N, C-alpha and C positions, 0 to 999 in steps of 0.2 A: 470534404470529410466533414464525419457531423459535428456538433456542436461541443461534445465530450472530447473528441479527438482535436478540435482547434481548441480548448482550454488547456487541458493536457499539453498539448503543444507549446503554447503560451507559457507554461508552468515550467515547463522543462528550460526552457529559455531567457525567461526572466531570471536577472542578476538582483536586484535589487529585492531584501530579503523581505521588507512591507510587503509590496507588491505580488511577493511571493504566496504569500500566506494567503494575501485576500486572494488569489485567484483560486487554491485552494479551498478554502473555505467557499467559495462560489462550485464549485465541484461540488465541495457538501450538500450544496442547497439549489443544484442544478434542477430536481425533482419539481421540487416546490414552485421556484420561479418558472418550469414549463407550465404547471398547472395552475399561475397566476396565485399561488396562497402563499405568496412572499414580499414583506411592505418597504424591506429597505432597498429604497432609492439607489443607492452606490453598487447592491447587487442589480440589480433590477438593467441600471442604464448598462451596466458589465453584460449583461445577457442578449442586450438590445446587439448592443457592438457585434458579440460573437455569434447574432443570430444574423446580423448585419453579411458578415464575413462568407459563411453559410450559404447564406441565399446569394452572395455574386460568386458564389464557387471559387473563391480565391485560396490561390495556396500559401498558408502562413508558414507554411516549414520553414524553421531558421528563424521567424519571429519572435519578438519579445513584447509586452507591455512594459513599456518605456518609464513613462508616468504618467498621472494621471494630476494636472496641475492646478485643474478648477473642476467643480462639482461636473461639468457636463463635455469635457475635454478626456479623449483617453488617446493618447499618442505612442504610436509601435513603431519599432526598430529593428533592421534587421544588422547584426554587429558583420556579418560576415561581405553584405552586398554593401554595406552604409545607407543603406536606403530606409525612409521615415517615411508614415502617413499618420493622418490622426483621423478619428472618429469623433464626430460631434453628437451628444443627444443633448440639445436644448429640451422636447417635451421625449415625455418615456414614449419611446415605439420608434421615434421620427431620427434616425439616422444619416448625417448627411460626413460623407467625407471632405476631407481637410487639408490643408497644405499651408505652411509660410513661405510667404513671397520673400520675393530682393529687400524689400523695407521692413522684414518682420511682423509681416500681416499676416492673422491667418483668412484663407481662403476657401470658399468652396469649390467642391471638385465635381464630377458628374460622377466618379466612377475613385475605385481605390487604386487603381493602377493609374489613372490621371493624376491623382494627389501626389503619387510617388515619382511620376514625372515629374512635376512642377516644382516639386519640394526644393527649394535651395536649404544647403546643409553647407 
């Protein structure tokens, strides 16, 4: 799945109105982001997440962008499977899959699937 299809899938499944609008605006700015001609870090960080999902070839069907609780953390949720994973973008371009452990702490994972498997819901 390419970046535009990933973004459209997230947009389709996202239920939060503000996040849905954010993804729509991201889609409109994608060409500029691809050419590194856009400077809003919020969109750059989302672009980093979507690029990571594409690079991992993770099937994002059914997933939504659930929340962005802090500037670096992007939380994804699949309502059908009740699975979750997070992607952290600490530094622009550096994406790390993460999960919440049984002590409600954020932990790094090796892959998106690893984060899903370890996520405590």
